[in-house]
C-alpha positions as CSV (number, residue, x, y, z in Angstrom):
1,M,0.1,0.0,0.1
2,L,1.5,3.7,-0.7
3,M,1.3,6.0,1.8
4,I,2.0,9.9,1.1
5,K,4.4,10.7,4.1
6,L,6.6,13.4,5.0
7,A,10.4,12.9,5.4
8,K,12.6,15.0,7.9
9,V,15.3,16.5,6.5
10,G,17.8,20.2,7.2
11,K,19.6,20.2,10.2
12,T,18.1,19.1,13.9
13,N,17.3,22.1,15.3
14,K,15.7,23.6,11.8
15,K,13.8,20.7,10.7
16,V,12.5,20.5,6.7
17,F,10.0,17.8,6.1
18,K,9.9,16.8,2.1
19,I,6.3,15.2,1.0
20,V,6.8,12.2,-1.3
21,I,4.9,8.8,-1.8
22,S,6.1,5.1,-0.4
23,E,5.5,2.0,0.3
24,K,3.8,1.6,3.4
25,T,6.7,-0.1,5.5
26,K,9.7,1.3,3.9
27,D,11.5,3.9,6.0
28,P,10.1,7.5,4.9
29,Y,13.8,8.8,4.2
30,G,14.8,6.4,1.6
31,K,14.4,6.0,-2.2
32,A,10.6,7.4,-2.4
33,L,8.4,7.4,-5.6
34,E,8.2,10.0,-6.4
35,I,8.5,13.7,-4.4
36,L,5.8,15.7,-3.9
37,G,6.8,19.1,-2.2
38,S,8.6,20.1,0.8
39,Y,6.5,22.1,3.9
40,N,8.8,24.2,6.4
41,P,6.7,24.2,9.6
42,Y,8.7,27.3,11.1
43,S,7.1,29.6,8.5
44,K,3.9,27.5,8.0
45,E,5.5,27.5,4.4
46,L,4.0,24.7,1.9
47,K,5.3,24.0,-1.4
48,I,3.0,21.4,-2.9
49,K,2.4,19.1,-6.3
50,A,-1.3,19.1,-5.9
51,D,-2.4,17.5,-9.1
52,R,0.1,14.6,-8.5
53,V,-0.9,13.9,-5.0
54,K,-4.7,14.4,-5.7
55,H,-3.6,11.7,-9.1
56,W,-1.9,9.9,-6.4
57,I,-5.2,9.2,-4.5
58,S,-7.4,8.4,-7.2
59,Q,-4.5,5.7,-7.9
60,G,-5.9,4.5,-4.2
61,S,-2.9,5.6,-1.3
62,Q,-3.5,6.8,1.8
63,M,-1.9,9.7,3.8
64,T,-0.3,10.0,7.1
65,E,-2.9,11.7,10.1
66,S,0.0,15.2,10.0
67,V,-0.1,14.5,6.4
68,N,-3.8,14.1,6.4
69,N,-4.3,17.6,8.9
70,L,-1.7,19.5,7.2
71,F,-4.0,19.3,3.6
72,V,-6.9,20.1,4.9
73,D,-5.6,23.2,6.8
74,N,-4.2,24.3,3.3
75,K,-7.3,22.7,1.6
76,I,-6.4,21.0,-0.7
77,I,-8.0,17.9,-0.3
78,E,-11.4,18.0,1.0
79,G,-12.3,16.7,4.6
80,K,-12.1,16.4,7.9
81,K,-8.5,16.6,10.1
82,V,-7.7,13.2,11.8
83,K,-7.0,12.4,15.5
84,N,-3.2,11.4,15.5
85,S,-2.0,9.1,18.0
86,R,0.8,10.3,19.9
87,P,3.0,8.2,21.9
88,G,2.3,8.4,25.6
89,T,-1.5,8.1,24.9
90,P,-2.7,4.6,24.9
91,N,-4.8,3.4,21.9
92,K,-8.0,1.5,21.9
93,I,-6.5,-1.8,22.2
94,K,-4.6,-1.4,25.3
95,Q,-7.8,1.2,26.5
96,A,-9.9,-1.6,25.8
97,K,-7.7,-4.2,28.1
98,I,-6.8,-1.5,31.0
99,E,-10.9,-0.8,31.3
100,K,-10.8,-5.2,31.6
101,K,-9.4,-4.6,34.1
102,S,-9.9,-2.5,36.2
103,A,-13.7,-3.9,36.0
104,A,-12.4,-7.4,37.2
105,A,-10.7,-5.3,40.4
106,K,-14.1,-3.8,40.6
107,A,-16.2,-7.3,40.9
108,L,-12.7,-8.4,42.7
109,I,-13.4,-5.7,45.6
110,E,-17.1,-5.8,45.3
111,E,-17.3,-9.8,46.2
112,K,-14.8,-9.0,49.0
113,E,-17.0,-6.8,50.7
114,K,-19.9,-8.7,49.9
115,A,-18.4,-11.6,51.6
116,K,-18.0,-9.7,54.4
117,T,-21.0,-8.1,55.1
118,E,-22.6,-11.3,55.0
119,A,-20.3,-12.5,57.7
120,E,-21.2,-9.4,59.8
121,E,-24.5,-10.1,59.3
122,A,-24.3,-13.6,60.9
123,K,-22.0,-13.1,63.7
124,N,-24.5,-10.5,64.2
125,T,-27.6,-13.1,64.0
126,K,-25.5,-16.1,66.5
127,E,-25.2,-12.7,69.1
128,A,-29.0,-12.3,68.5
129,E,-29.9,-16.0,69.3
130,T,-27.5,-16.4,71.9
131,V,-28.9,-13.4,73.9
132,K,-32.0,-14.2,73.2
133,E,-30.9,-17.8,75.2
134,E,-30.0,-16.5,77.7
135,K,-32.6,-13.8,78.3
136,A,-35.4,-16.4,78.4
137,P,-36.7,-17.7,81.6
138,E,-35.4,-20.9,83.0
139,E,-38.1,-23.5,83.0
140,P,-39.7,-23.7,87.2
141,K,-38.0,-27.2,88.4
142,A,-40.5,-29.4,89.9
143,P,-40.4,-30.0,93.6
144,E,-39.1,-33.2,93.8
145,D,-41.0,-35.1,96.9
146,K,-38.9,-36.0,99.6
147,Q,-40.3,-39.5,100.4
């Protein structure tokens, strides 16, 4: 699958990007099929071959989130911006696993609390029964005949 990507060129603190089209799995800094333009994030200058971008999109190539948002901002393509997935924020699969673990932990805590309350209730009922037995009037003893 072909992707339109940003390839970093320039110095360490003076980044400039080439907009290239290459295979999705290939390194963006390696050999590209075509260089579609450049982007300078400091001056916000975008030089792009819009007709070639539209051609590659019509051929079925995809764009990275950053490139898509850049093209939408500059009205090269129409559509909505895509939320970038950034490192440090859990993705959907990881988020689902985290929620599943927290739900299991909550269920375990609830079971423990339920068992604890049942044990307390059982203890209270035993104490109540012993109190009833102690307070119950003793049956009078039948007088024994001394003969």
